[in-house]
Biopython code that builds the backbone (N, CA, C, O; Angstrom):
import numpy as np
from Bio.PDB.StructureBuilder import StructureBuilder

atoms = [
    (1, "MET", "N", (49.862, -76.430, 44.033)),
    (1, "MET", "CA", (51.402, -76.029, 43.800)),
    (1, "MET", "C", (50.878, -74.283, 42.893)),
    (1, "MET", "O", (50.339, -74.203, 41.789)),
    (2, "ASN", "N", (51.240, -73.194, 43.747)),
    (2, "ASN", "CA", (51.323, -72.162, 43.007)),
    (2, "ASN", "C", (51.656, -71.588, 42.346)),
    (2, "ASN", "O", (52.773, -71.190, 42.674)),
    (3, "GLU", "N", (51.237, -71.083, 41.135)),
    (3, "GLU", "CA", (52.550, -70.537, 40.235)),
    (3, "GLU", "C", (53.813, -70.204, 40.336)),
    (3, "GLU", "O", (54.751, -70.619, 39.656)),
    (4, "LYS", "N", (53.829, -69.102, 41.590)),
    (4, "LYS", "CA", (54.814, -68.701, 41.634)),
    (4, "LYS", "C", (56.247, -69.730, 41.350)),
    (4, "LYS", "O", (57.138, -69.824, 40.506)),
    (5, "GLU", "N", (55.749, -70.538, 42.877)),
    (5, "GLU", "CA", (56.794, -71.920, 43.345)),
    (5, "GLU", "C", (56.799, -72.878, 41.958)),
    (5, "GLU", "O", (57.775, -73.619, 41.843)),
    (6, "TYR", "N", (55.644, -72.921, 40.758)),
    (6, "TYR", "CA", (56.075, -74.264, 39.862)),
    (6, "TYR", "C", (56.863, -73.323, 38.663)),
    (6, "TYR", "O", (57.622, -73.780, 37.808)),
    (7, "SER", "N", (56.474, -71.869, 38.833)),
    (7, "SER", "CA", (58.013, -71.479, 37.822)),
    (7, "SER", "C", (59.355, -71.547, 38.159)),
    (7, "SER", "O", (60.242, -71.193, 37.382)),
    (8, "LYS", "N", (59.553, -71.974, 39.258)),
    (8, "LYS", "CA", (60.442, -71.835, 40.103)),
    (8, "LYS", "C", (61.655, -73.125, 39.552)),
    (8, "LYS", "O", (62.882, -73.230, 39.547)),
    (9, "LEU", "N", (60.228, -74.145, 39.030)),
    (9, "LEU", "CA", (60.958, -75.841, 38.701)),
    (9, "LEU", "C", (61.604, -75.832, 37.314)),
    (9, "LEU", "O", (61.239, -75.084, 36.408)),
    (10, "ARG", "N", (62.590, -76.723, 37.225)),
    (10, "ARG", "CA", (63.412, -76.814, 35.798)),
    (10, "ARG", "C", (62.133, -77.577, 34.831)),
    (10, "ARG", "O", (61.425, -78.575, 34.970)),
    (11, "PRO", "N", (62.266, -76.659, 33.947)),
    (11, "PRO", "CA", (61.412, -76.765, 32.403)),
    (11, "PRO", "C", (61.399, -78.600, 32.125)),
    (11, "PRO", "O", (60.380, -79.165, 31.728)),
    (12, "CYS", "N", (62.685, -79.335, 32.409)),
    (12, "CYS", "CA", (62.197, -81.258, 32.276)),
    (12, "CYS", "C", (61.271, -81.360, 33.699)),
    (12, "CYS", "O", (60.411, -82.231, 33.565)),
    (13, "VAL", "N", (61.230, -80.776, 34.865)),
    (13, "VAL", "CA", (60.197, -81.192, 36.139)),
    (13, "VAL", "C", (59.219, -80.947, 36.102)),
    (13, "VAL", "O", (58.430, -81.723, 36.639)),
    (14, "GLN", "N", (58.653, -79.597, 35.376)),
    (14, "GLN", "CA", (57.394, -78.718, 35.092)),
    (14, "GLN", "C", (56.694, -79.844, 33.866)),
    (14, "GLN", "O", (55.470, -79.981, 33.851)),
    (15, "GLN", "N", (57.483, -80.540, 32.963)),
    (15, "GLN", "CA", (56.800, -81.052, 31.983)),
    (15, "GLN", "C", (56.520, -82.766, 32.734)),
    (15, "GLN", "O", (55.489, -83.408, 32.534)),
    (16, "SER", "N", (57.197, -83.049, 33.234)),
    (16, "SER", "CA", (57.198, -84.260, 34.160)),
    (16, "SER", "C", (56.125, -84.118, 35.253)),
    (16, "SER", "O", (55.830, -85.166, 35.827)),
    (17, "LEU", "N", (55.701, -83.367, 35.508)),
    (17, "LEU", "CA", (54.461, -82.650, 36.483)),
    (17, "LEU", "C", (53.048, -82.695, 35.415)),
    (17, "LEU", "O", (52.001, -83.334, 35.522)),
    (18, "LYS", "N", (53.450, -81.876, 34.522)),
    (18, "LYS", "CA", (52.054, -82.119, 33.494)),
    (18, "LYS", "C", (51.686, -83.382, 32.862)),
    (18, "LYS", "O", (50.596, -83.893, 32.603)),
    (19, "ASP", "N", (53.167, -83.825, 32.647)),
    (19, "ASP", "CA", (52.788, -85.269, 32.220)),
    (19, "ASP", "C", (51.674, -86.467, 32.865)),
    (19, "ASP", "O", (50.765, -87.169, 32.420)),
    (20, "SER", "N", (52.535, -86.161, 34.555)),
    (20, "SER", "CA", (52.050, -87.411, 35.439)),
    (20, "SER", "C", (50.724, -86.787, 35.532)),
    (20, "SER", "O", (49.812, -87.599, 35.690)),
    (21, "THR", "N", (50.256, -85.089, 35.452)),
    (21, "THR", "CA", (48.697, -84.817, 36.294)),
    (21, "THR", "C", (47.808, -85.325, 35.324)),
    (21, "THR", "O", (46.688, -85.648, 35.720)),
    (22, "GLU", "N", (48.357, -85.589, 32.966)),
    (22, "GLU", "CA", (47.443, -85.770, 32.488)),
    (22, "GLU", "C", (47.088, -87.315, 32.659)),
    (22, "GLU", "O", (45.952, -87.739, 32.443)),
    (23, "ALA", "N", (48.305, -88.240, 33.123)),
    (23, "ALA", "CA", (48.359, -89.096, 33.372)),
    (23, "ALA", "C", (47.393, -90.029, 33.800)),
    (23, "ALA", "O", (46.899, -90.986, 33.204)),
    (24, "ALA", "N", (47.129, -89.399, 35.418)),
    (24, "ALA", "CA", (46.739, -89.426, 36.568)),
    (24, "ALA", "C", (44.920, -89.222, 36.264)),
    (24, "ALA", "O", (44.173, -90.019, 36.832)),
    (25, "GLY", "N", (44.206, -87.935, 35.194)),
    (25, "GLY", "CA", (43.332, -87.592, 35.158)),
    (25, "GLY", "C", (42.755, -88.805, 34.252)),
    (25, "GLY", "O", (41.625, -89.263, 34.423)),
    (26, "ILE", "N", (43.580, -89.232, 33.355)),
    (26, "ILE", "CA", (43.016, -90.462, 31.811)),
    (26, "ILE", "C", (42.825, -91.464, 32.939)),
    (26, "ILE", "O", (41.658, -91.852, 32.879)),
    (27, "TYR", "N", (43.494, -92.066, 33.975)),
    (27, "TYR", "CA", (43.482, -92.891, 34.951)),
    (27, "TYR", "C", (42.168, -92.827, 35.448)),
    (27, "TYR", "O", (41.223, -93.480, 35.007)),
    (28, "CYS", "N", (42.130, -91.973, 36.436)),
    (28, "CYS", "CA", (40.985, -91.546, 37.032)),
    (28, "CYS", "C", (39.563, -91.268, 36.310)),
    (28, "CYS", "O", (38.492, -91.386, 36.907)),
    (29, "SER", "N", (39.659, -90.958, 35.220)),
    (29, "SER", "CA", (38.476, -90.829, 34.239)),
    (29, "SER", "C", (38.237, -92.297, 34.156)),
    (29, "SER", "O", (37.042, -92.591, 34.165)),
    (30, "GLU", "N", (39.165, -93.401, 34.067)),
    (30, "GLU", "CA", (38.521, -94.828, 33.138)),
    (30, "GLU", "C", (38.121, -95.424, 34.230)),
    (30, "GLU", "O", (37.198, -96.238, 34.184)),
    (31, "LEU", "N", (38.780, -95.098, 35.433)),
    (31, "LEU", "CA", (38.087, -95.647, 36.773)),
    (31, "LEU", "C", (36.610, -95.381, 37.123)),
    (31, "LEU", "O", (35.793, -96.245, 37.440)),
    (32, "THR", "N", (36.423, -94.243, 37.034)),
    (32, "THR", "CA", (35.614, -93.480, 37.493)),
    (32, "THR", "C", (34.180, -94.352, 36.452)),
    (32, "THR", "O", (33.262, -94.970, 36.991)),
    (33, "GLY", "N", (34.303, -94.211, 35.232)),
    (33, "GLY", "CA", (33.678, -95.094, 33.949)),
    (33, "GLY", "C", (32.931, -96.534, 34.525)),
    (33, "GLY", "O", (31.767, -96.855, 34.762)),
    (34, "LYS", "N", (34.203, -97.186, 34.611)),
    (34, "LYS", "CA", (34.153, -98.854, 35.133)),
    (34, "LYS", "C", (33.419, -98.413, 36.580)),
    (34, "LYS", "O", (32.344, -99.010, 36.516)),
    (35, "LEU", "N", (33.439, -97.800, 37.640)),
    (35, "LEU", "CA", (32.970, -97.927, 39.263)),
    (35, "LEU", "C", (31.311, -97.434, 38.408)),
    (35, "LEU", "O", (30.251, -97.777, 38.931)),
    (36, "ILE", "N", (31.333, -96.586, 37.032)),
    (36, "ILE", "CA", (29.396, -96.062, 37.384)),
    (36, "ILE", "C", (28.559, -96.998, 36.638)),
    (36, "ILE", "O", (27.341, -97.103, 36.787)),
    (37, "GLU", "N", (29.628, -98.003, 35.432)),
    (37, "GLU", "CA", (29.259, -99.183, 34.965)),
    (37, "GLU", "C", (28.574, -100.538, 36.165)),
    (37, "GLU", "O", (27.511, -101.157, 36.123)),
    (38, "SER", "N", (29.552, -100.588, 37.001)),
    (38, "SER", "CA", (29.726, -101.823, 37.940)),
    (38, "SER", "C", (28.310, -101.137, 38.730)),
    (38, "SER", "O", (27.372, -101.928, 38.832)),
    (39, "ASP", "N", (28.067, -99.615, 39.340)),
    (39, "ASP", "CA", (27.092, -99.812, 39.867)),
    (39, "ASP", "C", (26.044, -99.117, 39.034)),
    (39, "ASP", "O", (25.214, -98.497, 39.699)),
    (40, "LEU", "N", (25.856, -99.075, 37.336)),
    (40, "LEU", "CA", (24.530, -99.302, 36.971)),
    (40, "LEU", "C", (23.961, -100.844, 36.917)),
    (40, "LEU", "O", (22.769, -101.148, 36.868)),
    (41, "GLU", "N", (25.137, -101.800, 36.937)),
    (41, "GLU", "CA", (24.672, -102.526, 36.340)),
    (41, "GLU", "C", (23.974, -103.467, 37.881)),
    (41, "GLU", "O", (23.279, -104.475, 37.754)),
    (42, "ASN", "N", (24.325, -102.907, 39.136)),
    (42, "ASN", "CA", (24.552, -103.611, 40.241)),
    (42, "ASN", "C", (22.767, -102.889, 40.757)),
    (42, "ASN", "O", (22.042, -103.523, 41.524)),
    (43, "LEU", "N", (22.475, -101.930, 40.335)),
    (43, "LEU", "CA", (21.188, -101.055, 40.518)),
    (43, "LEU", "C", (20.210, -101.952, 39.621)),
    (43, "LEU", "O", (19.293, -102.456, 40.270)),
    (44, "SER", "N", (20.234, -102.302, 37.992)),
    (44, "SER", "CA", (19.344, -103.124, 37.369)),
    (44, "SER", "C", (19.138, -104.597, 38.030)),
    (44, "SER", "O", (18.069, -105.100, 38.377)),
    (45, "ASP", "N", (20.669, -105.254, 38.126)),
    (45, "ASP", "CA", (20.863, -106.701, 38.253)),
    (45, "ASP", "C", (20.274, -107.394, 39.830)),
    (45, "ASP", "O", (19.767, -108.486, 40.088)),
    (46, "LYS", "N", (20.633, -106.122, 40.748)),
    (46, "LYS", "CA", (21.033, -106.785, 42.161)),
    (46, "LYS", "C", (19.511, -106.334, 42.823)),
    (46, "LYS", "O", (18.766, -106.988, 43.552)),
    (47, "ASN", "N", (19.364, -105.000, 42.291)),
    (47, "ASN", "CA", (18.232, -104.428, 43.003)),
    (47, "ASN", "C", (16.909, -104.224, 42.333)),
    (47, "ASN", "O", (15.959, -103.693, 42.909)),
    (48, "GLY", "N", (16.861, -104.798, 40.711)),
    (48, "GLY", "CA", (15.763, -104.767, 40.262)),
    (48, "GLY", "C", (14.961, -102.979, 39.828)),
    (48, "GLY", "O", (13.795, -102.609, 39.695)),
    (49, "ILE", "N", (16.278, -102.286, 39.731)),
    (49, "ILE", "CA", (15.943, -100.975, 39.641)),
    (49, "ILE", "C", (15.934, -100.567, 38.179)),
    (49, "ILE", "O", (16.976, -99.925, 38.049)),
    (50, "PRO", "N", (15.333, -100.600, 37.061)),
    (50, "PRO", "CA", (15.465, -99.950, 35.947)),
    (50, "PRO", "C", (16.228, -98.599, 35.922)),
    (50, "PRO", "O", (16.100, -97.543, 36.543)),
    (51, "VAL", "N", (17.652, -99.353, 34.300)),
    (51, "VAL", "CA", (18.329, -97.742, 33.943)),
    (51, "VAL", "C", (18.251, -97.438, 33.153)),
    (51, "VAL", "O", (18.716, -98.137, 32.252)),
    (52, "ILE", "N", (17.507, -95.952, 32.748)),
    (52, "ILE", "CA", (17.797, -95.777, 31.508)),
    (52, "ILE", "C", (18.731, -95.235, 31.053)),
    (52, "ILE", "O", (19.316, -94.368, 31.703)),
    (53, "HIS", "N", (19.269, -95.729, 29.358)),
    (53, "HIS", "CA", (19.874, -94.730, 28.709)),
    (53, "HIS", "C", (19.692, -94.026, 27.923)),
    (53, "HIS", "O", (19.649, -94.495, 26.785)),
    (54, "PRO", "N", (19.502, -92.645, 28.085)),
    (54, "PRO", "CA", (19.344, -91.924, 26.977)),
    (54, "PRO", "C", (19.859, -91.440, 25.795)),
    (54, "PRO", "O", (21.024, -91.115, 25.566)),
    (55, "ASN", "N", (18.826, -91.415, 25.000)),
    (55, "ASN", "CA", (19.984, -90.828, 23.304)),
    (55, "ASN", "C", (20.722, -89.970, 23.422)),
    (55, "ASN", "O", (19.947, -89.069, 23.745)),
    (56, "GLU", "N", (21.958, -89.412, 23.402)),
    (56, "GLU", "CA", (22.926, -88.709, 23.920)),
    (56, "GLU", "C", (22.609, -87.609, 22.867)),
    (56, "GLU", "O", (22.230, -86.533, 23.330)),
    (57, "HIS", "N", (22.735, -87.754, 21.178)),
    (57, "HIS", "CA", (22.956, -87.120, 20.369)),
    (57, "HIS", "C", (21.276, -85.996, 20.835)),
    (57, "HIS", "O", (21.229, -84.784, 21.045)),
    (58, "MET", "N", (20.071, -87.081, 20.853)),
    (58, "MET", "CA", (18.902, -86.336, 21.204)),
    (58, "MET", "C", (18.982, -85.215, 22.614)),
    (58, "MET", "O", (18.512, -84.086, 22.477)),
    (59, "TRP", "N", (19.587, -85.620, 23.897)),
    (59, "TRP", "CA", (19.627, -85.121, 24.725)),
    (59, "TRP", "C", (20.397, -83.805, 24.274)),
    (59, "TRP", "O", (19.718, -82.779, 24.295)),
    (60, "ARG", "N", (21.278, -83.732, 24.005)),
    (60, "ARG", "CA", (22.522, -82.807, 23.833)),
    (60, "ARG", "C", (21.773, -81.762, 22.839)),
    (60, "ARG", "O", (21.855, -80.546, 23.007)),
    (61, "SER", "N", (21.198, -82.231, 22.018)),
    (61, "SER", "CA", (20.555, -81.003, 20.957)),
    (61, "SER", "C", (18.962, -80.208, 21.292)),
    (61, "SER", "O", (18.335, -79.302, 20.743)),
    (62, "VAL", "N", (18.735, -81.051, 22.438)),
    (62, "VAL", "CA", (17.734, -80.113, 23.447)),
    (62, "VAL", "C", (17.653, -79.353, 24.504)),
    (62, "VAL", "O", (16.808, -78.629, 25.030)),
    (63, "PHE", "N", (19.141, -79.812, 24.767)),
    (63, "PHE", "CA", (20.226, -78.656, 25.694)),
    (63, "PHE", "C", (21.020, -77.568, 25.173)),
    (63, "PHE", "O", (21.195, -76.435, 25.621)),
    (64, "LYS", "N", (21.459, -78.126, 24.157)),
    (64, "LYS", "CA", (21.296, -76.808, 23.373)),
    (64, "LYS", "C", (20.953, -75.892, 23.467)),
    (64, "LYS", "O", (21.364, -74.855, 23.987)),
    (65, "ASN", "N", (19.701, -76.334, 22.689)),
    (65, "ASN", "CA", (18.649, -75.284, 22.134)),
    (65, "ASN", "C", (18.232, -74.549, 23.556)),
    (65, "ASN", "O", (18.227, -73.321, 23.468)),
    (66, "ALA", "N", (17.861, -75.118, 24.923)),
    (66, "ALA", "CA", (17.627, -74.369, 25.930)),
    (66, "ALA", "C", (18.343, -73.966, 26.466)),
    (66, "ALA", "O", (17.784, -73.319, 27.351)),
    (67, "ILE", "N", (19.607, -73.872, 26.577)),
    (67, "ILE", "CA", (20.792, -73.351, 26.668)),
    (67, "ILE", "C", (20.562, -71.788, 25.710)),
    (67, "ILE", "O", (20.416, -70.718, 26.302)),
    (68, "LYS", "N", (20.563, -71.862, 24.568)),
    (68, "LYS", "CA", (20.464, -71.102, 23.788)),
    (68, "LYS", "C", (19.454, -69.675, 24.482)),
    (68, "LYS", "O", (19.668, -68.489, 24.734)),
    (69, "LYS", "N", (18.218, -70.689, 24.591)),
    (69, "LYS", "CA", (17.122, -69.753, 24.198)),
    (69, "LYS", "C", (17.437, -68.903, 26.056)),
    (69, "LYS", "O", (17.338, -67.689, 26.233)),
    (70, "ILE", "N", (17.651, -69.498, 26.720)),
    (70, "ILE", "CA", (18.142, -68.817, 28.169)),
    (70, "ILE", "C", (19.347, -67.975, 28.161)),
    (70, "ILE", "O", (19.503, -67.153, 29.064)),
    (71, "SER", "N", (20.170, -68.102, 27.265)),
    (71, "SER", "CA", (21.065, -67.204, 27.010)),
    (71, "SER", "C", (20.630, -65.985, 26.247)),
    (71, "SER", "O", (20.777, -64.961, 26.914)),
    (72, "SER", "N", (20.134, -65.794, 25.034)),
    (72, "SER", "CA", (19.215, -65.082, 24.222)),
    (72, "SER", "C", (18.656, -64.157, 25.063)),
    (72, "SER", "O", (18.886, -62.972, 24.818)),
    (73, "LYS", "N", (17.797, -64.517, 26.243)),
    (73, "LYS", "CA", (16.674, -63.542, 27.112)),
    (73, "LYS", "C", (17.735, -63.033, 28.278)),
    (73, "LYS", "O", (17.381, -62.445, 29.300)),
    (74, "GLY", "N", (18.828, -63.300, 28.006)),
    (74, "GLY", "CA", (20.002, -62.445, 29.004)),
    (74, "GLY", "C", (20.381, -63.129, 30.314)),
    (74, "GLY", "O", (21.071, -62.633, 31.205)),
    (75, "PHE", "N", (19.780, -64.445, 30.296)),
    (75, "PHE", "CA", (19.753, -64.666, 31.635)),
    (75, "PHE", "C", (21.087, -66.009, 31.795)),
    (75, "PHE", "O", (21.152, -66.710, 32.805)),
    (76, "LEU", "N", (22.146, -66.174, 30.498)),
    (76, "LEU", "CA", (23.164, -66.288, 30.729)),
    (76, "LEU", "C", (24.072, -65.680, 30.212)),
    (76, "LEU", "O", (23.451, -65.007, 29.389)),
    (77, "LYS", "N", (25.493, -65.330, 30.052)),
    (77, "LYS", "CA", (26.564, -64.254, 29.576)),
    (77, "LYS", "C", (26.817, -64.955, 28.486)),
    (77, "LYS", "O", (26.140, -65.983, 28.493)),
    (78, "GLN", "N", (27.667, -64.835, 27.307)),
    (78, "GLN", "CA", (27.542, -65.613, 26.251)),
    (78, "GLN", "C", (28.807, -66.341, 26.424)),
    (78, "GLN", "O", (28.873, -67.394, 25.791)),
    (79, "ASP", "N", (30.297, -65.874, 27.466)),
    (79, "ASP", "CA", (31.354, -66.818, 27.861)),
    (79, "ASP", "C", (30.728, -67.909, 28.861)),
    (79, "ASP", "O", (31.359, -68.965, 28.842)),
    (80, "LEU", "N", (29.907, -67.892, 29.507)),
    (80, "LEU", "CA", (29.702, -68.986, 29.817)),
    (80, "LEU", "C", (28.599, -70.098, 29.280)),
    (80, "LEU", "O", (28.403, -71.186, 29.820)),
    (81, "TYR", "N", (27.953, -69.622, 28.160)),
    (81, "TYR", "CA", (27.158, -70.343, 27.387)),
    (81, "TYR", "C", (27.889, -70.817, 25.870)),
    (81, "TYR", "O", (27.302, -71.307, 24.906)),
    (82, "ASP", "N", (29.432, -70.487, 26.004)),
    (82, "ASP", "CA", (30.374, -70.943, 24.955)),
    (82, "ASP", "C", (31.207, -72.005, 25.783)),
    (82, "ASP", "O", (31.936, -72.857, 25.277)),
    (83, "GLN", "N", (30.991, -71.826, 27.095)),
    (83, "GLN", "CA", (31.774, -73.023, 27.566)),
    (83, "GLN", "C", (30.970, -73.967, 28.484)),
    (83, "GLN", "O", (31.672, -74.726, 29.152)),
    (84, "ILE", "N", (29.421, -74.087, 28.675)),
    (84, "ILE", "CA", (28.706, -74.940, 28.207)),
    (84, "ILE", "C", (28.921, -75.349, 27.222)),
    (84, "ILE", "O", (29.596, -76.376, 27.281)),
    (85, "GLN", "N", (28.716, -75.097, 26.451)),
    (85, "GLN", "CA", (28.654, -75.613, 24.981)),
    (85, "GLN", "C", (30.188, -76.344, 24.352)),
    (85, "GLN", "O", (30.253, -76.876, 23.243)),
    (86, "ASN", "N", (31.038, -76.262, 25.056)),
    (86, "ASN", "CA", (32.446, -76.862, 24.687)),
    (86, "ASN", "C", (32.576, -78.273, 25.848)),
    (86, "ASN", "O", (33.679, -78.806, 25.970)),
    (87, "LEU", "N", (31.562, -78.714, 26.526)),
    (87, "LEU", "CA", (31.323, -79.694, 27.192)),
    (87, "LEU", "C", (31.068, -80.597, 26.752)),
    (87, "LEU", "O", (30.829, -81.579, 27.454)),
]
sb = StructureBuilder()
sb.init_structure("model")
sb.init_model(0)
sb.init_chain("A")
sb.init_seg("    ")
for serial, (resi, resn, name, xyz) in enumerate(atoms, 1):
    if name == "N":
        sb.init_residue(resn, " ", resi, " ")
    sb.init_atom(name, np.array(xyz, "f"), 0.0, 1.0, " ", f" {name:<3s}", serial, name[0])
structure = sb.get_structure()
């Protein structure tokens, strides 16, 4: 729905749409997480493929430093750097 059509809706309908999309997003995120867990278990248990679970804190730290280095060399604009850091 575009902004023009959305603005024509009554405020209570706009709020209902916002609430519904937020609930749908939460549901889809939870469902995706469960599917990923199942797929990883199947890779390991049924197919014998080892699954590596990296240390998230360490990974984020190294990634943050790499992005900062790229940004400082002018290969990445500051606003994009900020968006990446907020992921």
